[in-house]
C-alpha positions as a Markdown table, in Angstrom:
| # | Residue | x | y | z |
|---|---|---|---|---|
| 1 | Unk | -0.2 | -0.2 | 0.3 |
| 2 | Unk | 0.8 | 3.5 | -0.9 |
| 3 | Unk | 0.9 | 6.0 | 2.2 |
| 4 | Unk | 1.0 | 9.3 | 2.0 |
| 5 | Unk | 4.6 | 9.6 | 3.5 |
| 6 | Unk | 5.8 | 8.4 | 0.6 |
| 7 | Unk | 5.1 | 10.8 | -1.5 |
| 8 | Unk | 7.0 | 14.6 | -2.2 |
| 9 | Unk | 5.6 | 17.1 | -0.4 |
| 10 | Unk | 4.2 | 20.2 | -2.5 |
| 11 | Unk | 5.1 | 24.2 | -1.7 |
| 12 | Unk | 1.0 | 26.2 | -1.6 |
| 13 | Unk | 1.5 | 29.6 | -2.2 |
| 14 | Unk | -1.7 | 31.8 | -0.9 |
| 15 | Unk | -1.2 | 35.0 | -2.6 |
| 16 | Unk | -4.1 | 38.0 | -2.7 |
| 17 | Unk | -4.3 | 41.8 | -2.2 |
| 18 | Unk | -4.0 | 42.5 | 1.9 |
| 19 | Unk | -7.1 | 41.7 | 3.5 |
| 20 | Unk | -8.6 | 39.3 | 0.7 |
| 21 | Unk | -8.2 | 36.4 | 3.6 |
| 22 | Unk | -5.2 | 34.8 | 3.0 |
| 23 | Unk | -4.3 | 34.2 | 5.9 |
| 24 | Unk | -7.0 | 33.3 | 8.1 |
| 25 | Unk | -7.3 | 30.4 | 5.4 |
| 26 | Unk | -3.8 | 29.8 | 6.2 |
| 27 | Unk | -4.4 | 29.5 | 9.7 |
| 28 | Unk | -7.6 | 27.4 | 8.8 |
| 29 | Unk | -5.5 | 25.0 | 6.3 |
| 30 | Unk | -2.8 | 24.5 | 8.7 |
| 31 | Unk | -5.3 | 23.4 | 11.9 |
| 32 | Unk | -6.6 | 20.9 | 10.4 |
| 33 | Unk | -3.6 | 19.4 | 7.9 |
| 34 | Unk | -1.7 | 17.5 | 9.7 |
| 35 | Unk | 1.0 | 17.3 | 6.7 |
| 36 | Unk | 1.2 | 20.6 | 6.0 |
| 37 | Unk | 3.6 | 23.1 | 8.1 |
| 38 | Unk | 4.2 | 27.1 | 7.2 |
| 39 | Unk | 6.7 | 28.8 | 6.3 |
| 40 | Unk | 8.5 | 31.2 | 8.4 |
| 41 | Unk | 9.4 | 34.1 | 6.5 |
| 42 | Unk | 12.1 | 36.5 | 7.9 |
| 43 | Unk | 11.0 | 40.1 | 8.0 |
| 44 | Unk | 12.6 | 43.9 | 8.8 |
| 45 | Unk | 9.4 | 44.6 | 9.5 |
| 46 | Unk | 8.2 | 45.3 | 13.7 |
| 47 | Unk | 6.2 | 42.8 | 15.2 |
| 48 | Unk | 1.9 | 43.1 | 15.2 |
| 49 | Unk | 0.2 | 42.5 | 18.3 |
| 50 | Unk | 0.5 | 39.0 | 19.4 |
| 51 | Unk | 2.7 | 37.7 | 16.6 |
| 52 | Unk | 5.9 | 35.5 | 17.9 |
| 53 | Unk | 9.5 | 35.6 | 17.0 |
| 54 | Unk | 9.8 | 32.3 | 15.1 |
| 55 | Unk | 6.6 | 31.4 | 14.9 |
| 56 | Unk | 4.8 | 33.7 | 12.9 |
| 57 | Unk | 8.2 | 35.5 | 11.5 |
| 58 | Unk | 12.2 | 35.9 | 12.2 |
| 59 | Unk | 12.0 | 39.4 | 13.2 |
| 60 | Unk | 15.3 | 40.5 | 11.8 |
| 61 | Unk | 17.7 | 43.7 | 11.5 |
| 62 | Unk | 17.7 | 45.1 | 7.9 |
| 63 | Unk | 21.7 | 44.0 | 8.2 |
| 64 | Unk | 21.1 | 40.8 | 9.1 |
| 65 | Unk | 18.4 | 40.7 | 6.4 |
| 66 | Unk | 20.6 | 41.6 | 3.5 |
| 67 | Unk | 23.7 | 39.1 | 5.3 |
| 68 | Unk | 21.3 | 36.7 | 5.0 |
| 69 | Unk | 20.5 | 37.3 | 1.4 |
| 70 | Unk | 24.3 | 37.5 | 0.2 |
| 71 | Unk | 24.8 | 34.3 | 1.4 |
| 72 | Unk | 22.5 | 32.6 | -1.0 |
| 73 | Unk | 20.2 | 31.7 | 2.6 |
| 74 | Unk | 16.9 | 32.3 | 0.6 |
| 75 | Unk | 14.2 | 30.7 | -2.2 |
| 76 | Unk | 12.5 | 33.9 | -2.1 |
| 77 | Unk | 12.5 | 37.6 | -1.0 |
| 78 | Unk | 11.4 | 41.1 | -1.7 |
| 79 | Unk | 10.7 | 44.7 | -0.8 |
| 80 | Unk | 7.1 | 45.1 | 0.3 |
| 81 | Unk | 6.2 | 48.3 | 2.2 |
| 82 | Unk | 9.3 | 49.3 | 3.2 |
| 83 | Unk | 10.0 | 46.2 | 4.3 |
| 84 | Unk | 12.5 | 43.0 | 3.4 |
| 85 | Unk | 11.1 | 39.8 | 3.5 |
| 86 | Unk | 12.7 | 36.5 | 2.8 |
| 87 | Unk | 12.1 | 32.5 | 2.8 |
| 88 | Unk | 14.9 | 31.1 | 3.8 |
| 89 | Unk | 15.7 | 27.9 | 2.2 |
| 90 | Unk | 17.0 | 24.8 | 4.7 |
| 91 | Unk | 13.4 | 24.0 | 6.3 |
| 92 | Unk | 11.4 | 24.2 | 2.6 |
| 93 | Unk | 13.5 | 21.7 | 1.5 |
| 94 | Unk | 13.5 | 19.4 | 4.4 |
| 95 | Unk | 9.9 | 19.7 | 5.4 |
| 96 | Unk | 9.6 | 18.6 | 1.4 |
| 97 | Unk | 11.3 | 15.7 | 1.2 |
| 98 | Unk | 10.0 | 14.3 | 4.5 |
| 99 | Unk | 6.6 | 14.2 | 2.1 |
| 100 | Unk | 4.7 | 17.8 | 4.3 |
| 101 | Unk | 3.3 | 20.4 | 2.2 |
| 102 | Unk | 4.5 | 23.5 | 3.1 |
| 103 | Unk | 2.1 | 27.0 | 2.9 |
| 104 | Unk | 3.5 | 29.9 | 1.8 |
| 105 | Unk | 1.6 | 33.7 | 2.8 |
| 106 | Unk | 3.3 | 35.4 | 0.0 |
| 107 | Unk | 2.9 | 38.1 | -2.9 |
| 108 | Unk | 2.8 | 37.9 | -6.9 |
| 109 | Unk | 6.9 | 38.6 | -6.5 |
| 110 | Unk | 7.9 | 35.5 | -4.0 |
| 111 | Unk | 5.6 | 33.6 | -6.1 |
| 112 | Unk | 7.6 | 33.9 | -9.2 |
| 113 | Unk | 10.8 | 33.5 | -7.7 |
| 114 | Unk | 10.4 | 30.2 | -5.3 |
| 115 | Unk | 8.9 | 29.3 | -9.6 |
| 116 | Unk | 11.9 | 29.9 | -11.0 |
| 117 | Unk | 13.6 | 27.6 | -8.4 |
| 118 | Unk | 11.5 | 25.0 | -8.1 |
| 119 | Unk | 8.7 | 25.2 | -10.4 |
| 120 | Unk | 7.2 | 21.2 | -9.7 |
| 121 | Unk | 7.1 | 21.5 | -6.0 |
| 122 | Unk | 5.4 | 25.0 | -6.6 |
| 123 | Unk | 1.2 | 25.0 | -6.6 |
| 124 | Unk | 0.1 | 28.4 | -6.7 |
| 125 | Unk | -3.6 | 29.5 | -5.9 |
| 126 | Unk | -4.5 | 33.3 | -6.2 |
| 127 | Unk | -7.4 | 34.6 | -3.4 |
| 128 | Unk | -9.6 | 37.8 | -5.0 |
| 129 | Unk | -12.1 | 39.5 | -3.0 |
| 130 | Unk | -15.8 | 40.1 | -3.7 |
| 131 | Unk | -16.1 | 43.1 | -4.0 |
| 132 | Unk | -13.4 | 46.0 | -3.7 |
| 133 | Unk | -15.8 | 47.7 | -1.2 |
| 134 | Unk | -15.2 | 44.6 | 1.1 |
| 135 | Unk | -11.9 | 44.4 | 1.1 |
| 136 | Unk | -11.7 | 48.1 | 2.0 |
| 137 | Unk | -14.2 | 47.1 | 4.9 |
| 138 | Unk | -11.7 | 44.1 | 6.2 |
| 139 | Unk | -9.2 | 46.1 | 6.1 |
| 140 | Unk | -10.8 | 48.7 | 8.3 |
| 141 | Unk | -12.0 | 46.2 | 10.7 |
| 142 | Unk | -8.5 | 44.3 | 11.2 |
| 143 | Unk | -8.5 | 47.2 | 13.8 |
| 144 | Unk | -3.8 | 47.2 | 13.3 |
| 145 | Unk | -3.6 | 49.8 | 11.1 |
| 146 | Unk | -4.0 | 53.3 | 10.5 |
| 147 | Unk | -6.2 | 54.9 | 8.0 |
| 148 | Unk | -3.6 | 56.2 | 6.3 |
| 149 | Unk | -1.5 | 52.6 | 5.6 |
| 150 | Unk | -5.5 | 51.2 | 5.0 |
| 151 | Unk | -5.8 | 53.5 | 1.7 |
| 152 | Unk | -2.1 | 52.8 | 1.3 |
| 153 | Unk | -2.9 | 48.8 | 0.7 |
| 154 | Unk | -6.2 | 49.7 | -1.8 |
| 155 | Unk | -4.0 | 51.6 | -3.6 |
| 156 | Unk | -1.2 | 48.6 | -4.1 |
| 157 | Unk | -4.8 | 45.8 | -3.9 |
| 158 | Unk | -5.0 | 47.4 | -8.4 |
| 159 | Unk | -1.3 | 46.5 | -9.0 |
| 160 | Unk | -1.0 | 42.8 | -7.2 |
| 161 | Unk | -4.4 | 41.9 | -8.6 |
| 162 | Unk | -3.4 | 42.0 | -11.7 |
| 163 | Unk | -0.8 | 39.8 | -11.0 |
| 164 | Unk | -4.4 | 36.7 | -11.6 |
| 165 | Unk | -3.3 | 35.2 | -14.4 |
| 166 | Unk | -0.2 | 34.0 | -13.0 |
| 167 | Unk | -1.5 | 31.5 | -11.0 |
| 168 | Unk | -2.5 | 27.8 | -11.4 |
| 169 | Unk | -5.6 | 28.0 | -9.4 |
| 170 | Unk | -7.9 | 31.7 | -8.2 |
| 171 | Unk | -10.9 | 31.5 | -5.8 |
| 172 | Unk | -13.4 | 34.6 | -5.3 |
| 173 | Unk | -13.2 | 34.5 | -1.2 |
| 174 | Unk | -16.8 | 35.4 | -0.6 |
| 175 | Unk | -17.6 | 32.1 | 1.8 |
| 176 | Unk | -13.9 | 31.6 | 4.2 |
| 177 | Unk | -16.1 | 28.3 | 4.3 |
| 178 | Unk | -16.3 | 27.1 | 0.5 |
| 179 | Unk | -12.7 | 28.8 | -0.1 |
| 180 | Unk | -11.5 | 26.3 | 2.8 |
| 181 | Unk | -13.1 | 23.7 | 0.8 |
| 182 | Unk | -11.9 | 24.3 | -2.6 |
| 183 | Unk | -7.8 | 25.0 | -1.2 |
| 184 | Unk | -8.3 | 21.2 | 0.3 |
| 185 | Unk | -9.7 | 19.9 | -2.9 |
| 186 | Unk | -6.9 | 21.3 | -4.8 |
| 187 | Unk | -4.5 | 19.8 | -2.5 |
| 188 | Unk | -6.0 | 16.0 | -2.9 |
| 189 | Unk | -5.7 | 16.7 | -6.6 |
| 190 | Unk | -2.1 | 18.1 | -6.7 |
| 191 | Unk | -0.7 | 15.2 | -4.4 |
| 192 | Unk | -2.0 | 12.6 | -5.8 |
| 193 | Unk | 0.5 | 13.6 | -9.4 |
| 194 | Unk | 2.9 | 10.8 | -10.5 |
| 195 | Unk | 5.9 | 12.6 | -10.0 |
| 196 | Unk | 4.8 | 13.3 | -6.7 |
| 197 | Unk | 4.4 | 9.9 | -5.4 |
| 198 | Unk | 8.1 | 9.4 | -4.9 |
| 199 | Unk | 6.8 | 5.8 | -4.0 |
| 200 | Unk | 4.2 | 4.6 | -6.5 |
| 201 | Unk | 6.9 | 3.2 | -9.2 |
| 202 | Unk | 8.0 | 0.5 | -6.5 |
| 203 | Unk | 4.1 | -0.2 | -5.4 |
| 204 | Unk | 3.2 | -0.9 | -9.4 |
| 205 | Unk | 5.9 | -3.4 | -9.9 |
| 206 | Unk | 4.7 | -4.9 | -6.8 |
| 207 | Unk | 1.7 | -5.4 | -8.8 |
| 208 | Unk | 2.9 | -6.5 | -11.9 |
| 209 | Unk | 5.1 | -9.0 | -10.2 |
| 210 | Unk | 8.5 | -7.8 | -11.1 |
| 211 | Unk | 10.0 | -7.7 | -7.9 |
């Protein structure tokens, strides 16, 4: 019998304009999927209320970040809203080899860079809000950002949403439960792709009595 731990993991990228729901969807998936882990990024931005170093992000200085970048320790990196973000390389590939899926909550720039270095491992999902007014409402009700930052994020939303054709799947997130189920369906299909089932060849040989 071929078990789930006999497959190679995948990189699930969730991208969206800020406020469209990708972080909430990420949290939901991590709670219900034992074989999925979150890719913890390094960033130079300050922690938001409740965020924990090493769990939500690795909060580093700009000098530390640029040193890691020059040493080739990132799979991808970008500057967003005056801050740097980057994905440490080693823990991601260790998880994939162990049959774990790695979840990325990153923007289109990071998604492009990941696809350049690991295209076979990447599954990209773009999350859209149901309307522009709903996007602004969600940003305002988060109670973490100033009005100035909300308007800045709204202004950037057009650029972010223009990259939707670059993704494998696109979800309009007007119902969080339905969006979660859709992503789980995508995962189920992607996990069954032949090249991710690393033990499949041996299993088929036993069926054909070649071993």
